[in-house]
C-alpha positions as CSV (number, residue, x, y, z in Angstrom):
1,L,-252.0,182.3,-66.9
2,T,-249.4,180.9,-64.6
3,E,-249.7,177.4,-66.1
4,V,-249.6,178.8,-69.6
5,N,-246.4,180.8,-68.7
6,Q,-244.8,177.7,-67.4
7,L,-245.3,176.1,-70.8
8,L,-244.2,179.2,-72.7
9,A,-241.0,179.4,-70.6
10,D,-239.7,176.5,-72.8
11,F,-239.9,178.9,-75.7
12,N,-238.4,181.9,-73.8
13,A,-241.8,183.7,-73.8
14,E,-244.5,184.7,-71.4
15,F,-247.9,186.3,-71.5
16,T,-248.0,189.6,-69.7
17,Q,-251.7,189.2,-69.6
18,W,-254.5,187.7,-71.7
19,P,-257.9,189.3,-71.8
20,G,-259.8,186.1,-72.6
21,A,-259.8,182.5,-71.3
22,V,-257.1,180.0,-72.3
23,R,-259.1,176.9,-73.2
24,Y,-256.2,174.6,-73.9
25,A,-252.4,174.6,-73.5
26,R,-250.3,171.6,-74.2
27,Y,-247.2,170.6,-76.1
28,C,-247.7,169.0,-79.5
29,D,-245.9,167.8,-82.6
30,F,-246.4,170.4,-85.4
31,Q,-244.7,169.3,-88.6
32,G,-242.1,167.3,-86.7
33,Q,-241.3,170.1,-84.2
34,R,-242.2,170.2,-80.5
35,S,-244.5,173.2,-80.3
36,L,-247.0,174.7,-77.9
37,H,-250.6,174.4,-78.9
38,L,-252.9,177.0,-77.4
39,I,-256.6,177.6,-77.8
40,L,-257.5,181.1,-76.8
41,Q,-260.9,182.7,-76.3
42,T,-261.2,186.0,-78.3
43,T,-264.0,188.4,-78.7
44,D,-264.8,186.7,-82.0
45,G,-264.6,183.1,-80.8
46,L,-261.8,180.6,-80.4
47,M,-258.4,181.0,-81.9
48,T,-255.7,178.2,-82.2
49,V,-252.1,179.4,-81.8
50,F,-249.0,177.2,-82.2
51,V,-245.8,178.6,-80.7
52,M,-243.0,177.3,-82.8
53,P,-239.3,176.9,-81.7
54,P,-236.3,178.5,-83.4
55,Q,-235.1,176.9,-86.6
56,H,-238.6,175.5,-87.4
57,G,-238.4,176.1,-91.1
58,L,-241.5,178.3,-91.5
59,T,-241.4,181.8,-92.8
60,G,-243.5,184.6,-91.5
61,G,-246.4,185.8,-93.4
62,Q,-247.4,182.5,-94.9
63,Q,-251.2,182.1,-95.3
64,F,-253.2,179.0,-95.7
65,A,-256.8,177.9,-95.9
66,D,-259.2,175.0,-96.5
67,Q,-262.9,174.6,-96.5
68,N,-263.2,175.1,-92.7
69,F,-260.2,177.0,-91.5
70,H,-257.7,179.7,-92.4
71,G,-254.5,180.9,-90.8
72,Q,-251.2,182.5,-91.1
73,S,-247.7,182.4,-89.6
74,L,-246.1,185.4,-87.9
75,Q,-242.4,185.7,-87.4
76,L,-241.5,187.1,-84.0
77,G,-237.7,187.2,-83.5
78,Q,-236.5,183.6,-83.8
79,H,-239.9,182.2,-83.1
80,S,-243.1,181.9,-85.1
81,L,-246.7,181.9,-84.1
82,V,-249.1,180.0,-86.4
83,L,-252.7,181.3,-86.0
84,V,-255.6,179.2,-87.1
85,T,-259.4,180.0,-87.0
86,D,-262.6,179.5,-88.9
87,K,-263.2,181.6,-91.9
88,Q,-265.4,184.1,-90.2
89,Q,-262.7,185.5,-88.0
90,A,-260.2,188.2,-89.0
91,L,-256.6,187.3,-88.1
92,Q,-254.9,190.6,-88.2
93,P,-256.6,192.2,-85.2
94,F,-256.0,189.1,-83.1
95,A,-252.3,188.9,-84.2
96,E,-251.8,192.5,-83.1
97,E,-253.5,191.9,-79.8
98,L,-251.4,188.7,-79.2
99,Q,-248.2,190.6,-79.9
100,Q,-249.1,193.2,-77.3
101,H,-249.5,190.5,-74.6
102,I,-246.6,188.2,-75.3
103,R,-243.1,189.0,-74.3
104,W,-240.0,187.2,-75.7
105,Q,-236.9,186.8,-73.6
106,I,-233.5,186.9,-75.3
């Protein structure tokens, strides 16, 4: 959690806790924006989360899907989270849990 919070600090955020394991945490390029790519263990399996910087161009609530994955973006203040998982997982319960455990600094 300490290592993940060091990466999240660049986005003015931190996890207060996370009940599952963090499988992956690295910076990446997401549609031309330097973002944080997290893979989190949930009770339903793995969930990919992209933490986007301010002025990224995405709007909250966008949903997307293909044959293997589905996801949605969440607007949280100036930042967005993009959640991606396989089709068997529900996104809303995870989104609510994630919002309980992430704190944004102003």
